VOLUMDO-625976 format. One record per residue (C-alpha): x, y, z; residue number from 0. Coordinates in Angstrom, 3 decimals. Layout:
REC        c1        c2        c3  num
REC         X         Y         Z  NUM
...
REM end
This chain:
REC        c1        c2        c3  num
REC  -151.200   -36.466     7.346    0
REC  -150.892   -39.848     8.971    1
REC  -149.365   -39.830    12.480    2
REC  -146.126   -41.327    11.452    3
REC  -145.572   -38.658     8.905    4
REC  -146.762   -35.718    12.146    5
REC  -144.194   -37.535    14.413    6
REC  -141.520   -36.997    11.967    7
REC  -142.350   -33.325    11.138    8
REC  -142.217   -32.612    14.581    9
REC  -138.870   -34.171    15.324   10
REC  -137.537   -31.984    12.473   11
REC  -139.291   -28.923    13.952   12
REC  -137.741   -30.023    17.122   13
REC  -134.249   -30.609    15.949   14
REC  -133.749   -27.535    13.743   15
REC  -134.306   -25.381    16.786   16
REC  -131.139   -26.131    18.305   17
REC  -127.476   -25.590    16.699   18
REC  -125.383   -28.450    15.483   19
REC  -122.735   -26.681    17.946   20
REC  -125.019   -28.082    20.606   21
REC  -124.738   -31.326    19.172   22
REC  -121.289   -31.766    18.717   23
REC  -120.535   -30.328    22.443   24
REC  -122.595   -33.127    23.572   25
REC  -119.300   -35.310    22.980   26
REC  -117.620   -33.427    25.906   27
REC  -120.365   -35.599    28.354   28
REC  -118.635   -39.002    26.815   29
REC  -114.812   -39.058    28.677   30
REC  -113.848   -42.312    27.192   31
REC  -114.632   -41.011    23.304   32
REC  -112.386   -39.121    21.054   33
REC  -114.263   -37.108    19.017   34
REC  -112.918   -34.772    16.210   35
REC  -114.241   -32.846    12.836   36
REC  -111.861   -31.807     9.903   37
REC  -112.402   -30.120     6.945   38
REC  -111.694   -31.067     3.385   39
REC  -107.724   -30.625     3.889   40
REC  -107.873   -33.347     6.748   41
REC  -107.070   -30.148     9.457   42
REC  -109.146   -30.346    12.658   43
REC  -112.113   -27.774    13.119   44
REC  -113.259   -29.086    16.106   45
REC  -112.545   -31.629    18.449   46
REC  -113.734   -32.397    22.485   47
REC  -112.440   -32.091    25.427   48
REC  -111.266   -35.663    26.093   49
REC  -109.423   -35.603    22.516   50
REC  -107.792   -32.518    23.347   51
REC  -106.695   -33.311    26.860   52
REC  -105.466   -37.082    24.596   53
REC  -103.182   -34.312    22.313   54
REC  -101.578   -32.715    25.389   55
REC  -103.404   -29.498    24.695   56
REC  -105.786   -27.286    26.664   57
REC  -108.202   -25.389    24.478   58
REC  -109.715   -25.929    20.836   59
REC  -107.524   -22.838    19.623   60
REC  -104.514   -25.268    19.633   61
REC  -105.595   -27.556    17.185   62
REC  -107.901   -25.541    14.527   63
REC  -106.148   -26.090    11.311   64
REC  -103.085   -28.102    12.378   65
REC  -103.442   -31.713    11.443   66
REC  -102.766   -35.436    12.689   67
REC   -98.977   -34.713    11.179   68
REC   -98.585   -31.809    13.882   69
REC   -99.093   -34.703    16.607   70
REC   -98.777   -38.422    15.727   71
REC   -95.687   -40.282    14.617   72
REC   -95.714   -39.622    10.291   73
REC   -96.408   -43.592     9.882   74
REC   -99.527   -43.245    11.910   75
REC  -100.565   -39.935    10.829   76
REC  -100.220   -41.007     6.985   77
REC  -102.523   -43.699     7.685   78
REC  -105.050   -41.440     9.207   79
REC  -105.146   -39.515     6.629   80
REC  -105.479   -42.183     4.041   81
REC  -108.681   -43.220     6.085   82
REC  -109.947   -39.309     5.683   83
REC  -109.789   -39.372     1.934   84
REC  -111.492   -42.473     1.662   85
REC  -114.271   -40.978     4.028   86
REC  -114.443   -37.820     1.686   87
REC  -114.929   -40.217    -1.227   88
REC  -117.825   -41.713     0.018   89
REC  -116.311   -44.802     1.935   90
REC  -116.925   -45.014     5.789   91
REC  -114.399   -46.459     8.279   92
REC  -116.179   -49.297    10.846   93
REC  -114.129   -49.624    14.100   94
REC  -110.843   -49.899    12.340   95
REC  -108.368   -51.456    14.716   96
REC  -105.041   -49.009    15.020   97
REC  -102.440   -48.523    17.234   98
REC  -102.343   -45.027    18.679   99
REC  -100.611   -42.801    21.748  100
REC  -102.522   -42.726    25.236  101
REC  -102.269   -39.414    26.989  102
REC   -99.391   -40.789    28.985  103
REC   -97.302   -41.260    25.527  104
REC   -97.850   -45.157    25.705  105
REC   -98.738   -47.463    22.532  106
REC  -102.085   -48.697    23.196  107
REC  -104.939   -50.287    20.488  108
REC  -108.474   -48.217    19.446  109
REC  -111.136   -48.612    17.260  110
REC  -112.008   -45.785    15.032  111
REC  -115.057   -45.096    13.250  112
REC  -115.269   -42.002    10.894  113
REC  -118.072   -40.728     8.639  114
REC  -118.185   -37.768     5.801  115
REC  -119.823   -34.340     6.293  116
REC  -121.722   -33.229     3.336  117
REC  -122.753   -29.443     2.736  118
REC  -126.418   -28.486     1.871  119
REC  -125.851   -29.596    -1.425  120
REC  -124.727   -32.685    -0.961  121
REC  -121.070   -32.104    -1.509  122
REC  -118.430   -33.646     0.993  123
REC  -116.972   -31.011     2.931  124
REC  -115.024   -32.682     5.707  125
REC  -115.168   -35.936     7.815  126
REC  -115.769   -36.534    11.253  127
REC  -115.036   -39.445    13.638  128
REC  -114.525   -41.032    17.049  129
REC  -111.960   -43.467    18.768  130
REC  -112.270   -45.014    21.791  131
REC  -109.320   -47.323    23.865  132
REC  -110.012   -51.004    23.443  133
REC  -109.438   -52.097    26.383  134
REC  -111.042   -49.275    28.356  135
REC  -114.480   -49.030    26.110  136
REC  -114.907   -51.766    23.625  137
REC  -114.665   -54.506    25.971  138
REC  -114.769   -53.420    29.570  139
REC  -117.819   -50.572    29.213  140
REC  -119.330   -53.061    27.061  141
REC  -119.456   -56.087    29.872  142
REC  -117.761   -57.811    27.289  143
REC  -114.819   -59.600    29.809  144
REC  -115.341   -62.487    27.887  145
REC  -113.096   -60.724    24.862  146
REC  -110.552   -59.233    26.965  147
REC  -108.296   -62.538    27.148  148
REC  -108.912   -63.698    23.368  149
REC  -107.660   -59.918    22.737  150
REC  -104.383   -60.302    25.063  151
REC  -103.714   -63.335    24.414  152
REC  -103.361   -62.535    20.360  153
REC  -101.815   -59.137    21.303  154
REC   -98.878   -60.855    22.946  155
REC   -98.822   -64.067    20.698  156
REC   -99.444   -62.795    17.010  157
REC   -96.130   -63.982    15.685  158
REC   -97.344   -67.517    16.344  159
REC  -100.036   -69.921    14.868  160
REC  -103.518   -69.073    16.435  161
REC  -106.280   -71.211    16.071  162
REC  -109.795   -70.003    17.036  163
REC  -110.159   -73.186    18.833  164
REC  -107.459   -71.810    21.123  165
REC  -109.451   -68.408    21.415  166
REC  -113.007   -70.223    22.132  167
REC  -111.053   -72.479    24.762  168
REC  -109.532   -69.004    26.292  169
REC  -113.121   -67.696    26.568  170
REC  -115.178   -71.074    27.415  171
REC  -117.341   -70.545    24.079  172
REC  -118.380   -72.424    21.249  173
REC  -116.472   -71.358    17.726  174
REC  -119.497   -69.245    16.624  175
REC  -120.539   -67.665    19.940  176
REC  -116.958   -66.174    20.127  177
REC  -117.198   -65.202    16.058  178
REC  -120.510   -63.467    16.994  179
REC  -119.186   -61.649    20.102  180
REC  -116.080   -60.373    17.995  181
REC  -118.623   -59.126    15.176  182
REC  -120.824   -57.675    17.853  183
REC  -118.298   -55.725    19.728  184
REC  -115.434   -54.841    17.602  185
REC  -116.778   -54.686    14.027  186
REC  -114.457   -57.750    12.550  187
REC  -114.048   -61.713    12.722  188
REC  -111.158   -63.157    15.118  189
REC  -109.198   -63.943    11.910  190
REC  -109.454   -60.420    10.711  191
REC  -108.756   -58.957    14.403  192
REC  -105.356   -61.508    14.357  193
REC  -104.638   -59.934    10.643  194
REC  -104.769   -56.760    11.549  195
REC  -102.911   -57.183    14.905  196
REC  -100.051   -58.593    12.951  197
REC  -100.142   -56.048    10.281  198
REC   -99.826   -53.217    12.663  199
REC   -96.668   -54.499    14.301  200
REC   -95.144   -55.498    10.928  201
REC   -95.834   -52.006     9.937  202
REC   -94.248   -50.647    13.330  203
REC   -91.323   -53.439    12.482  204
REC   -90.537   -51.520     9.036  205
REC   -89.903   -48.284    10.390  206
REC   -88.241   -48.995    13.798  207
REC   -85.854   -51.847    12.550  208
REC   -83.736   -52.862     9.307  209
REC   -85.124   -56.031     9.437  210
REC   -85.944   -57.825     6.185  211
REC   -89.226   -57.757     5.062  212
REC   -88.904   -61.035     4.178  213
REC   -88.445   -61.661     7.902  214
REC   -90.789   -59.166     9.307  215
REC   -93.433   -61.233     7.331  216
REC   -92.244   -64.598     9.069  217
REC   -91.985   -62.281    12.748  218
REC   -95.270   -61.328    12.443  219
REC   -96.985   -64.832    11.840  220
REC   -96.893   -64.475     8.344  221
REC   -95.587   -68.075     6.462  222
REC   -96.162   -66.399     3.023  223
REC   -94.573   -63.455     2.057  224
REC   -96.473   -62.772    -1.070  225
REC   -99.631   -63.046     1.260  226
REC   -98.115   -60.738     3.662  227
REC   -97.794   -58.004     1.116  228
REC  -101.289   -58.566    -0.366  229
REC  -102.169   -58.118     3.091  230
REC  -100.129   -55.183     3.616  231
REC  -101.390   -53.558     0.121  232
REC  -105.114   -54.244     0.926  233
REC  -104.853   -53.039     4.734  234
REC  -102.585   -49.471     4.096  235
REC  -102.775   -49.067     0.461  236
REC   -98.555   -49.548    -0.039  237
REC   -96.562   -52.169    -0.292  238
REC   -94.341   -52.843     2.534  239
REC   -91.165   -51.789     0.677  240
REC   -92.711   -48.784    -0.495  241
REC   -93.942   -47.947     2.940  242
REC   -90.649   -48.112     3.835  243
REC   -88.785   -46.104     1.643  244
REC   -91.539   -43.458     2.206  245
REC   -91.263   -43.597     5.819  246
REC   -87.284   -43.270     5.502  247
REC   -87.517   -40.532     2.726  248
REC   -89.699   -38.572     4.947  249
REC   -87.320   -38.822     7.911  250
REC   -84.393   -37.700     5.535  251
REC   -86.167   -34.741     4.959  252
REC   -87.767   -33.619     7.785  253
REC   -83.537   -33.754     8.987  254
REC   -82.464   -31.818     6.433  255
REC   -85.488   -29.281     7.055  256
REC   -84.555   -29.223    10.950  257
REC   -80.881   -28.894    10.290  258
REC   -80.958   -25.656     7.382  259
REC   -83.418   -24.200    10.259  260
REC   -80.929   -24.447    13.048  261
REC   -78.157   -23.191    10.836  262
REC   -80.186   -20.207     9.493  263
REM end
């Protein structure tokens, strides 16, 4: 047996001495990371302490068996479930930019990564993931102050044309250096980041307003309506019109159910 194989064997032997439970409990030592585990039905089976606080509960038993629909707005929960199903079918989610609620109830930007969970036979049985508040972790804790200003600039000015030269000037970096930093710390290029910020805001406007879809495209920085629709479909796996229709249908169903319950 080679020295390398002996080392690997020793590591395996050591790891086998402690349980998975001990490993996942280590995430309680990370106060800036939301960590969870879900089953094949996208229901929570574990969450670290920071995630429990984020959801506004005090103990794990309060979330076991529940889903994102029990804690988040329907349009957000739906996207989380879409990602979960992708992961269950072998895909991975890497530093996905998405809107989420903070503990105070405000909407903020987070980056999320997800992976599938397999049993000993290699069958997918669930998923796990981590989410980090963009401003508090990805940028500040990573020491990437140079990205704080361009990220803030994009979030404030996504509705207008944004050139990479502008972002590079803000950071006092070359365009190539700016792109490398975005890829390293956000997992995407500046153009991808701009696109996702625009699409997330478009999705928000689809449910919060009655603005025509063509106008929403224009209001969120897309000059071409058809291009906007293709990009929306690619990211959310639904056309803008289908997303809006489904959201309002779910709202009507929810209101009717609530009304029947109150009458009963």
